[in-house]
KESEVEX-108967 format. One record per residue (C-alpha): residue in one letter; residue number from 1; x, y, z. Coordinates in nm, 2 decimals, always signed. Layout:
! KESEVEX-108967
 residu num      X      Y      Z
      a NUM      X      Y      Z
...
//
This chain:
! KESEVEX-108967
 residu num      X      Y      Z
      m   1  +8.91  +3.44  +0.46
      s   2  +9.06  +3.68  +0.21
      r   3  +9.41  +3.80  +0.22
      k   4  +9.29  +4.16  +0.28
      t   5  +9.08  +4.04  +0.58
      r   6  +9.37  +3.84  +0.73
      f   7  +9.60  +4.14  +0.70
      s   8  +9.35  +4.37  +0.88
      l   9  +9.31  +4.11  +1.16
      y  10  +9.69  +4.08  +1.21
      a  11  +9.72  +4.46  +1.22
      a  12  +9.45  +4.49  +1.49
      l  13  +9.62  +4.22  +1.70
      a  14  +9.95  +4.39  +1.68
      a  15  +9.80  +4.72  +1.78
      c  16  +9.63  +4.56  +2.08
      t  17  +9.95  +4.40  +2.20
      a  18 +10.15  +4.72  +2.17
      f  19  +9.88  +4.91  +2.38
      t  20  +9.90  +4.64  +2.65
      i  21 +10.28  +4.66  +2.68
      a  22 +10.27  +5.04  +2.69
      s  23 +10.00  +5.04  +2.96
      a  24 +10.21  +4.80  +3.18
      e  25 +10.52  +5.02  +3.15
      g  26 +10.33  +5.34  +3.23
      s  27 +10.17  +5.19  +3.54
      g  28 +10.50  +5.07  +3.69
      a  29 +10.36  +4.72  +3.72
      n  30 +10.66  +4.57  +3.54
      a  31 +10.95  +4.49  +3.78
      q  32 +11.29  +4.63  +3.70
      p  33 +11.59  +4.39  +3.69
      g  34 +11.68  +4.27  +4.04
      e  35 +11.36  +4.40  +4.21
      n  36 +11.11  +4.20  +4.39
      p  37 +10.76  +4.32  +4.30
      e  38 +10.61  +4.21  +4.64
      i  39 +10.87  +4.42  +4.84
      a  40 +10.80  +4.73  +4.63
      e  41 +10.43  +4.69  +4.68
      t  42 +10.47  +4.65  +5.06
      a  43 +10.68  +4.96  +5.08
      v  44 +10.41  +5.17  +4.90
      t  45 +10.14  +5.03  +5.13
      e  46 +10.34  +5.12  +5.45
      e  47 +10.38  +5.48  +5.33
      v  48 +10.02  +5.56  +5.25
      v  49  +9.82  +5.36  +5.51
      p  50  +9.76  +5.58  +5.82
      v  51  +9.84  +5.44  +6.17
      f  52  +9.56  +5.46  +6.42
      v  53  +9.62  +5.49  +6.80
      e  54  +9.40  +5.24  +6.99
      n  55  +9.36  +5.45  +7.31
      e  56  +9.22  +5.81  +7.32
      v  57  +9.49  +6.08  +7.37
      v  58  +9.38  +6.36  +7.60
      q  59  +9.58  +6.67  +7.65
      l  60  +9.47  +6.89  +7.94
      v  61  +9.41  +7.25  +7.88
      p  62  +9.58  +7.48  +8.14
      e  63  +9.25  +7.56  +8.32
      r  64  +9.16  +7.20  +8.35
      a  65  +9.51  +7.11  +8.47
      a  66  +9.49  +7.39  +8.74
      e  67  +9.15  +7.26  +8.86
      d  68  +9.28  +6.91  +8.88
      e  69  +9.58  +7.04  +9.08
      v  70  +9.35  +7.21  +9.33
      d  71  +9.12  +6.90  +9.36
      a  72  +9.43  +6.70  +9.44
      a  73  +9.53  +6.95  +9.70
      v  74  +9.19  +6.95  +9.87
      s  75  +9.16  +6.57  +9.87
      s  76  +9.51  +6.52 +10.03
      a  77  +9.51  +6.81 +10.28
      s  78  +9.44  +6.71 +10.64
      s  79  +9.44  +7.07 +10.77
      l  80  +9.37  +7.42 +10.66
      r  81  +9.74  +7.50 +10.69
      e  82  +9.83  +7.21 +10.46
      l  83  +9.57  +7.32 +10.21
      v  84  +9.70  +7.68 +10.21
      r  85 +10.05  +7.54 +10.14
      r  86  +9.93  +7.32  +9.86
      i  87  +9.72  +7.58  +9.67
      p  88  +9.90  +7.66  +9.35
      d  89 +10.02  +8.02  +9.32
      r  90 +10.06  +8.07  +8.94
      e  91  +9.74  +8.24  +8.83
      a  92  +9.69  +8.61  +8.79
      l  93  +9.42  +8.75  +9.02
      s  94  +9.10  +8.91  +8.89
      r  95  +9.02  +9.25  +9.03
      d  96  +8.76  +9.10  +9.27
      m  97  +9.00  +8.83  +9.39
      e  98  +9.26  +9.10  +9.44
      c  99  +9.01  +9.29  +9.67
      l 100  +8.93  +8.97  +9.86
      a 101  +9.29  +8.88  +9.91
      g 102  +9.36  +9.24 +10.01
      a 103  +9.10  +9.23 +10.28
      v 104  +9.25  +8.91 +10.42
      y 105  +9.60  +9.07 +10.40
      f 106  +9.53  +9.40 +10.57
      e 107  +9.26  +9.29 +10.82
      s 108  +9.41  +8.96 +10.94
      r 109  +9.76  +8.87 +10.81
      g 110  +9.87  +8.84 +11.18
      e 111  +9.58  +8.62 +11.27
      p 112  +9.57  +8.23 +11.25
      l 113  +9.47  +8.09 +10.92
      a 114  +9.12  +8.02 +11.06
      g 115  +9.08  +8.39 +11.14
      q 116  +9.20  +8.49 +10.79
      l 117  +8.96  +8.25 +10.63
      a 118  +8.68  +8.40 +10.85
      v 119  +8.75  +8.75 +10.73
      a 120  +8.74  +8.63 +10.37
      q 121  +8.41  +8.46 +10.44
      v 122  +8.26  +8.78 +10.58
      v 123  +8.34  +8.96 +10.25
      i 124  +8.19  +8.68 +10.05
      n 125  +7.88  +8.66 +10.27
      r 126  +7.83  +9.04 +10.22
      a 127  +7.86  +9.01  +9.85
      d 128  +7.60  +8.73  +9.85
      s 129  +7.36  +8.93 +10.08
      h 130  +7.11  +9.19  +9.96
      l 131  +7.22  +9.41 +10.24
      f 132  +7.56  +9.49 +10.09
      p 133  +7.70  +9.56  +9.74
      e 134  +7.72  +9.26  +9.50
      s 135  +8.10  +9.23  +9.43
      y 136  +8.40  +9.18  +9.65
      c 137  +8.56  +9.51  +9.55
      a 138  +8.23  +9.70  +9.62
      v 139  +8.21  +9.54  +9.96
      v 140  +8.57  +9.62 +10.05
      y 141  +8.55  +9.98  +9.93
      q 142  +8.21 +10.05 +10.08
      r 143  +8.25 +10.37 +10.28
      a 144  +8.34 +10.33 +10.65
      q 145  +8.33  +9.95 +10.65
      f 146  +8.70  +9.84 +10.65
      s 147  +8.95 +10.05 +10.84
      f 148  +9.24  +9.98 +10.61
      v 149  +9.07 +10.15 +10.32
      r 150  +9.17 +10.52 +10.33
      g 151  +9.03 +10.77 +10.09
      g 152  +8.88 +10.50  +9.87
      t 153  +9.22 +10.33  +9.81
      m 154  +9.40 +10.02  +9.94
      p 155  +9.75 +10.06 +10.09
      r 156 +10.05  +9.91  +9.90
      i 157 +10.08  +9.54  +9.93
      r 158 +10.42  +9.37  +9.98
      r 159 +10.36  +9.13  +9.69
      g 160 +10.68  +8.93  +9.75
      s 161 +10.59  +8.85 +10.11
      a 162 +10.48  +8.52 +10.25
      a 163 +10.18  +8.69 +10.41
      w 164 +10.05  +8.80 +10.06
      k 165 +10.10  +8.45  +9.92
      r 166  +9.90  +8.31 +10.21
      a 167  +9.63  +8.58 +10.17
      k 168  +9.59  +8.48  +9.81
      a 169  +9.56  +8.11  +9.89
      v 170  +9.31  +8.18 +10.17
      a 171  +9.10  +8.41  +9.94
      r 172  +9.08  +8.13  +9.68
      i 173  +8.99  +7.87  +9.94
      a 174  +8.71  +8.09 +10.06
      h 175  +8.59  +8.19  +9.72
      e 176  +8.57  +7.83  +9.60
      g 177  +8.44  +7.69  +9.92
      l 178  +8.72  +7.45  +9.97
      w 179  +8.73  +7.46 +10.35
      e 180  +8.44  +7.54 +10.59
      s 181  +8.49  +7.86 +10.79
      e 182  +8.40  +7.90 +11.16
      a 183  +8.25  +8.23 +11.07
      a 184  +7.97  +8.05 +10.89
      d 185  +7.71  +8.31 +10.78
      s 186  +7.87  +8.61 +10.96
      l 187  +7.84  +8.95 +10.81
      y 188  +8.03  +9.16 +11.07
      f 189  +8.34  +9.13 +11.28
      h 190  +8.55  +9.35 +11.51
      a 191  +8.86  +9.32 +11.73
      n 192  +8.79  +9.19 +12.08
      y 193  +8.96  +9.50 +12.24
      v 194  +8.67  +9.73 +12.12
      r 195  +8.30  +9.72 +12.18
      p 196  +8.11  +9.89 +11.90
      a 197  +7.74  +9.98 +11.96
      w 198  +7.62  +9.77 +11.67
      s 199  +7.75  +9.45 +11.82
      r 200  +7.47  +9.46 +12.09
      t 201  +7.21  +9.40 +11.82
      k 202  +7.40  +9.11 +11.64
      q 203  +7.44  +8.74 +11.72
      a 204  +7.79  +8.63 +11.78
      r 205  +7.89  +8.33 +11.56
      a 206  +8.26  +8.27 +11.65
      t 207  +8.56  +8.42 +11.83
      i 208  +8.89  +8.35 +11.65
      d 209  +9.20  +8.48 +11.82
      t 210  +9.14  +8.86 +11.84
      h 211  +8.83  +8.88 +11.62
      i 212  +8.47  +8.83 +11.71
      f 213  +8.23  +8.74 +11.42
      y 214  +7.86  +8.82 +11.41
      r 215  +7.55  +8.77 +11.20
//
C-alpha cells in the first residue's frame, strides 16, 4: 500500500470517528457526570406515555340525570302523595305544561291529589281526542270549557305557594303517565253540586270528592 493511500485511509477513519462522537453528543445519549442513564430514560418514558383508565367514565347530562331522578321517585313511591312529594321541582315549564298545571291549580287545588290528577287526565285525554284541540293550552283556553278562564286569560298564579308546587308535580305525573288516574278515559267533569244537561248523555267513570268524571 502506498504512503498516499495509507494517508487517505487514516483521514477517512478520523472523519468517521469524529462524526460518531458528534452524533452521540447531539442525541443526548451520552450521560453527564454523576447521572444514571437508566433513570433519565425512565423519567422521559413516564412523561410521554399516556395513562389509560380501565373502566368507562360516564358523566350524566342534566336531562338524563333528571330522568333518572324521576325514575327513582316512581320506583320508590308507595302512594300518589309520596310520588308528588318526590317529583323534582327544578325544571322550567313549557307553555303546554304551564297550561296543564294551571288547570290543576285553578280547577282542583282544594281537592285530594287523586282529584287533581283526574283533572289533569281529562285535559290530556281531550288533547289526545279528535273531538277537542290538539294541545293542552288549546284545550284549556277553548271557549266555554273551563270556568276559571275569563276573557281568554288565566288568573294570576301564586307561584310561591305549596298548591302551585303540587299542581306542577301532578301535571308532570299525568303527562308522563307515572301514576294511573281513576278518571281513566274521561273527557268531562263537573262539581257534584250541579247537574248540567250534557251529563245525562255521558257515562260516569269516577266520583272523586266533589267532582264527577264522565266519558
